[in-house]
C-alpha positions as CSV (number, residue, x, y, z in Angstrom):
1,M,0.0,-0.1,0.0
2,K,1.1,3.4,-0.7
3,A,1.8,6.0,2.0
4,L,0.2,9.0,0.2
5,T,-2.3,9.5,-2.6
6,V,-2.1,12.9,-4.3
7,I,-5.4,13.7,-6.2
8,V,-5.0,16.3,-8.9
9,P,-8.3,17.7,-10.3
10,A,-7.7,19.2,-13.7
11,Y,-10.0,21.1,-16.0
12,D,-8.3,22.9,-19.1
13,M,-5.1,23.1,-17.2
14,A,-2.7,22.3,-20.1
15,D,-0.8,25.5,-19.3
16,W,-0.4,24.7,-15.7
17,L,-0.5,20.9,-15.1
18,P,3.2,20.3,-16.4
19,R,4.5,22.5,-13.5
20,A,2.3,20.7,-11.0
21,L,3.4,17.3,-12.0
22,A,7.1,18.4,-12.2
23,S,6.9,19.3,-8.7
24,L,6.2,15.8,-7.8
25,E,9.4,14.5,-9.6
26,P,11.3,12.3,-8.9
27,P,8.0,10.5,-7.4
28,P,9.1,8.2,-4.5
29,P,7.8,4.6,-4.5
30,S,5.4,5.4,-1.6
31,L,3.6,8.1,-3.5
32,E,0.5,7.7,-5.6
33,V,-0.7,10.4,-8.1
34,I,-4.2,10.3,-9.5
35,V,-4.8,13.0,-12.2
36,V,-8.6,13.5,-12.7
37,N,-9.3,15.0,-16.0
38,D,-12.7,16.7,-15.7
39,G,-13.7,16.7,-19.3
40,S,-10.9,19.1,-20.4
41,R,-11.1,20.5,-24.0
42,D,-7.4,21.1,-24.2
43,G,-4.3,19.1,-23.9
44,T,-4.8,18.3,-20.2
45,S,-5.5,14.6,-20.8
46,A,-2.5,14.0,-23.1
47,I,-0.1,15.7,-20.6
48,A,-1.5,13.5,-17.8
49,H,-1.3,10.3,-19.7
50,D,2.3,11.1,-20.9
51,W,3.4,11.8,-17.3
52,A,1.7,8.5,-16.3
53,A,3.5,6.6,-19.1
54,R,6.8,8.0,-17.7
55,H,6.0,7.0,-14.1
56,P,4.3,3.7,-14.3
57,G,3.3,2.4,-10.8
58,T,3.0,6.0,-9.5
59,C,0.5,7.8,-11.6
60,R,-3.0,6.9,-12.8
61,V,-5.3,9.1,-15.1
62,I,-9.1,9.2,-14.7
63,D,-10.8,10.8,-17.7
64,K,-14.5,11.8,-16.9
65,P,-17.1,14.0,-18.0
66,N,-17.2,17.5,-16.6
67,G,-18.6,17.5,-13.1
68,H,-16.7,20.3,-11.4
69,Y,-14.1,20.2,-8.5
70,G,-16.0,17.9,-6.1
71,S,-16.6,15.2,-8.6
72,C,-12.9,15.1,-9.3
73,V,-12.1,14.6,-5.6
74,N,-14.8,12.0,-5.3
75,A,-13.4,10.0,-8.2
76,G,-9.9,10.3,-7.0
77,L,-10.8,9.1,-3.4
78,A,-12.7,6.1,-4.8
79,A,-9.5,4.9,-6.5
80,A,-7.1,6.0,-3.9
81,T,-4.7,3.3,-2.4
82,G,-2.6,5.6,-0.1
83,R,-3.0,5.5,3.8
84,Y,-3.4,9.2,3.4
85,A,-5.0,11.3,0.8
86,R,-4.6,15.0,-0.1
87,I,-5.2,17.4,-3.1
88,L,-3.0,19.3,-5.4
89,D,-4.8,21.8,-7.6
90,A,-3.4,21.6,-11.2
91,D,-2.4,25.3,-11.1
92,D,-0.4,25.0,-7.9
93,A,2.7,23.0,-7.1
94,F,4.5,21.5,-4.1
95,D,8.0,22.5,-3.1
96,P,10.1,19.7,-4.8
97,A,13.0,20.3,-2.3
98,L,10.6,19.5,0.6
99,L,8.7,16.7,-1.0
100,P,11.1,13.8,0.1
101,D,11.0,15.0,3.8
102,Y,7.2,15.2,3.5
103,I,6.7,11.7,2.1
104,S,9.0,10.4,4.8
105,F,7.0,12.2,7.3
106,V,3.7,10.9,5.9
107,S,5.2,7.3,5.7
108,T,6.3,7.4,9.3
109,A,2.7,8.5,10.4
110,A,1.2,5.9,8.3
111,S,3.3,3.0,9.8
112,E,2.1,3.9,13.4
113,P,-0.3,1.5,15.2
114,S,-2.7,4.6,15.6
115,P,-1.9,6.9,12.8
116,P,-3.1,10.5,13.3
117,D,-6.2,11.5,11.4
118,V,-4.9,14.8,10.1
119,L,-1.6,15.8,8.7
120,I,-1.0,19.6,8.3
121,N,1.7,21.5,6.4
122,D,2.4,25.2,6.0
123,V,1.7,27.1,2.8
124,E,3.5,29.5,0.5
125,W,1.5,31.9,-1.7
126,L,3.1,33.0,-5.1
127,A,2.5,35.9,-7.1
128,P,1.7,35.6,-10.9
129,D,5.6,36.0,-11.5
130,G,6.4,33.2,-9.1
131,H,7.7,35.3,-6.4
132,P,6.6,34.5,-2.7
133,V,4.1,36.9,-1.3
134,R,3.0,35.3,1.9
135,Q,3.7,32.3,4.0
136,V,0.9,30.7,6.2
137,R,2.6,29.3,9.2
138,H,0.3,27.4,11.5
139,G,2.6,27.1,14.5
140,L,1.1,23.9,15.6
141,P,2.9,21.4,18.0
142,C,4.3,18.3,16.3
143,D,1.4,16.3,17.7
144,F,-2.0,18.2,18.3
145,G,-5.5,17.8,19.0
146,M,-8.8,19.5,17.8
147,D,-8.4,22.3,20.5
148,A,-5.1,23.4,18.9
149,L,-6.6,23.4,15.6
150,L,-9.7,25.2,16.6
151,A,-7.4,28.2,17.6
152,R,-6.1,28.3,14.1
153,A,-9.4,27.7,12.2
154,D,-9.1,31.0,10.2
155,A,-5.8,30.0,8.8
156,I,-6.6,26.5,7.5
157,S,-7.0,25.9,3.9
158,M,-7.3,22.9,1.5
159,H,-3.6,23.4,0.7
160,A,-2.6,22.5,4.1
161,L,-4.4,19.2,4.7
162,A,-3.9,15.4,4.3
163,Y,-6.5,13.0,5.8
164,R,-6.2,9.3,6.7
165,T,-8.0,7.7,3.8
166,D,-9.9,5.2,6.0
167,L,-11.3,8.0,8.0
168,L,-12.8,9.6,5.0
169,R,-14.2,6.4,3.9
170,D,-15.5,5.6,7.4
171,I,-17.6,8.7,7.4
172,G,-18.7,8.3,3.7
173,Y,-17.0,11.6,2.8
174,R,-18.1,13.1,-0.5
175,Q,-18.0,16.5,-1.8
176,T,-20.9,18.3,-3.5
177,E,-20.7,17.8,-7.2
178,G,-21.4,20.1,-10.0
179,I,-20.3,23.3,-8.4
180,M,-17.2,25.3,-7.4
181,Y,-15.8,26.1,-3.9
182,T,-16.1,22.5,-2.4
183,D,-12.5,23.0,-1.1
184,T,-14.2,24.4,1.8
185,E,-15.9,21.1,2.5
186,W,-12.4,19.5,2.5
187,Y,-11.1,21.6,5.3
188,T,-14.4,21.4,7.2
189,L,-16.5,18.3,7.0
190,P,-14.0,15.5,7.9
191,M,-13.0,17.4,10.9
192,A,-16.3,16.1,12.5
193,A,-14.5,12.8,13.0
194,A,-10.9,13.8,13.3
195,R,-9.3,13.3,16.8
196,S,-5.5,13.7,16.3
197,G,-3.1,15.5,13.9
198,R,0.5,15.9,13.2
199,A,2.3,19.0,11.8
200,F,4.8,19.3,9.1
201,P,6.1,22.8,9.9
202,F,7.4,23.7,6.3
203,P,5.8,25.4,3.4
204,L,5.2,22.2,1.3
205,Y,2.3,23.7,-0.8
206,R,2.8,26.5,-3.3
207,Y,-0.4,28.3,-3.9
208,Q,-0.6,30.3,-7.1
209,T,-2.4,33.6,-6.8
210,G,-3.6,36.1,-9.3
211,R,-4.3,33.7,-12.3
212,P,-6.9,35.1,-14.7
213,G,-10.3,33.4,-14.2
214,Q,-9.4,31.9,-10.9
215,S,-12.4,30.8,-8.9
216,V,-11.3,33.1,-6.0
217,D,-11.3,36.1,-8.5
218,A,-13.9,38.6,-7.0
219,K,-15.8,38.7,-10.4
220,V,-15.9,34.8,-10.4
221,Y,-17.2,34.8,-6.9
222,A,-19.9,37.4,-7.7
223,A,-21.1,35.3,-10.8
224,N,-21.4,32.2,-8.6
225,V,-22.8,33.3,-5.3
226,A,-25.5,30.5,-5.6
227,M,-22.6,28.0,-5.6
228,L,-21.2,29.7,-2.3
229,L,-24.6,29.3,-0.8
230,R,-24.8,25.7,-1.6
231,V,-21.6,25.1,0.1
232,F,-22.8,27.2,3.1
233,E,-25.8,24.9,3.4
234,S,-23.5,21.7,3.3
235,L,-21.6,23.1,6.0
236,A,-24.4,24.1,8.0
237,S,-26.1,20.5,7.6
238,A,-22.8,19.0,9.0
239,C,-22.8,21.3,11.8
240,R,-26.3,20.1,12.9
241,R,-25.0,16.6,13.4
242,P,-23.8,15.1,16.6
243,A,-19.9,15.2,17.1
244,P,-17.6,16.3,20.0
245,E,-18.1,19.8,20.9
246,V,-14.5,20.9,20.0
247,N,-15.1,19.4,16.5
248,L,-18.4,21.3,16.1
249,A,-16.7,24.5,17.3
250,Y,-14.1,24.2,14.6
251,M,-16.7,23.5,12.0
252,R,-18.8,26.5,13.2
253,A,-15.9,28.6,12.9
254,Q,-15.6,27.6,9.2
255,L,-19.3,28.3,8.7
256,I,-18.7,31.8,10.1
257,R,-15.7,32.3,7.8
258,L,-17.7,31.3,4.8
259,G,-20.8,33.5,5.9
260,R,-18.6,36.5,6.1
261,L,-17.1,35.9,2.7
262,I,-20.7,35.5,1.2
263,A,-21.9,38.6,2.9
264,C,-18.8,40.6,1.7
265,I,-19.1,39.3,-2.0
266,C,-22.9,40.2,-2.1
267,F,-22.2,43.7,-0.7
268,F,-19.2,44.7,-2.8
269,N,-19.0,42.5,-6.0
270,V,-22.4,41.5,-7.2
271,P,-24.2,44.0,-9.5
272,R,-25.8,46.7,-7.3
273,R,-29.3,45.9,-8.4
274,Q,-28.8,42.3,-7.2
275,V,-27.3,43.1,-3.8
276,T,-30.5,43.2,-1.9
277,A,-31.9,40.0,-3.8
278,D,-28.9,38.0,-2.8
279,L,-27.9,39.5,0.7
280,A,-31.3,40.1,2.3
281,P,-32.7,36.5,2.3
282,F,-29.2,35.2,3.4
283,L,-29.0,37.4,6.3
284,A,-32.7,36.6,7.3
285,G,-32.0,33.1,7.1
286,L,-29.1,33.4,9.4
287,E,-31.1,35.4,11.9
288,K,-33.5,32.4,12.1
289,E,-31.1,29.5,11.9
290,W,-27.6,30.6,12.6
291,P,-27.6,33.8,14.9
292,E,-23.9,33.3,15.8
293,V,-23.0,33.5,12.1
294,L,-25.1,36.7,11.8
295,E,-23.5,38.2,14.9
296,A,-20.0,37.6,13.4
297,I,-21.2,39.3,10.2
298,D,-22.6,42.3,12.1
299,S,-19.3,42.7,13.9
300,M,-17.3,43.0,10.7
301,R,-15.8,46.4,10.1
302,V,-15.5,47.7,6.5
303,F,-11.7,48.4,5.7
304,T,-10.2,48.0,9.1
305,W,-7.0,49.4,7.6
306,S,-8.8,52.7,6.7
307,P,-9.7,55.7,8.8
308,W,-13.4,54.9,8.7
309,P,-14.0,51.5,10.2
310,V,-17.8,51.2,9.8
311,R,-19.8,48.0,10.7
312,H,-21.3,48.2,7.2
313,L,-23.3,45.1,7.1
314,R,-25.0,45.7,10.4
315,L,-25.9,49.3,9.2
316,W,-27.2,47.9,5.9
317,R,-29.4,45.2,7.6
318,R,-31.0,47.5,10.3
319,H,-31.7,50.5,7.9
320,P,-33.4,49.4,4.7
321,V,-33.9,52.9,3.5
322,L,-30.1,53.4,3.4
323,R,-29.3,50.2,1.6
324,G,-28.8,51.5,-2.0
325,P,-26.9,54.7,-1.0
326,L,-24.7,52.9,1.5
327,V,-23.6,50.3,-1.1
328,A,-22.8,53.0,-3.6
329,V,-20.9,55.2,-1.2
330,L,-18.8,52.3,0.3
331,R,-18.0,50.9,-3.1
332,L,-16.8,54.3,-4.3
333,Y,-14.8,54.7,-1.1
334,E,-13.2,51.2,-1.5
335,S,-12.2,52.0,-5.0
336,L,-10.6,55.2,-4.0
337,V,-8.7,53.8,-1.1
338,R,-7.5,51.0,-3.2
339,H,-6.4,53.3,-6.0
340,F,-4.3,55.4,-3.4
341,R,-2.9,52.5,-1.5
342,T,-1.5,50.9,-4.7
343,R,-0.1,53.9,-6.3
């Protein structure tokens, strides 16, 4: 059995996939790579199959109809043979200099009588030109429990996590298919069952920022608010199920994090005529079902780095007559501040 399965979801990633796969070279014997081609229309499949042919016994390719990110993760997990499983997005990469040490770290964990449920690594963000712009250092002890992870919930991302594959299968983990943004499910839903973790305190994962058309681009977010809302409901449903309180607290923290993102996207990025239609029912639903999420949204201050830290969403929610002018004024204010800050 392999120690680690790396699932690489790929849709029209011919320009980026070679770099991702190169970061896995030379692949150690304990590594399994599953590239899931999500109905790509470019050369993604050919690139993946060529790499698999050059690395037999390490890489497999799954060609499937387009079903979005979650369907790729589900297909990869169904085929995984590694003791641990993780995701590498096709436009990102690992640090090849750290890969041998990371595989050794995973292999050691996998060989233990009671292997940890979660493995976490640090993350490096890269600018479009490849220069590092940020490092996410989690600062966790070597061996940690859910209480330590809860304290760092705001910093956890898909890029940091590998799970014990049997844990994912035991809970019947599946990501929502047909939509984007299900990476949030990856760093939230399995945590209901996690009990123990181990830290690899080095920036293994290199996250590429600033790519045109990236799903986290504000314009792409704005066009796909409905998908964010579906993921929110997926997380909310999980938070209603029984689990240890510390696990639920971590999951609720991620629910709050996503709720804040949705509120900000609706306020600042969707077309102005659409703001009320998207934001009002979302906040009204929170008031009824998730008051703690609404309280967290109400407490947000617009532009905490500016001289005018207004709790804009609370003001917008409580004063319907001001909603249109408030959105217009704060969007103008945002554009002016960003203009002068980047000059």
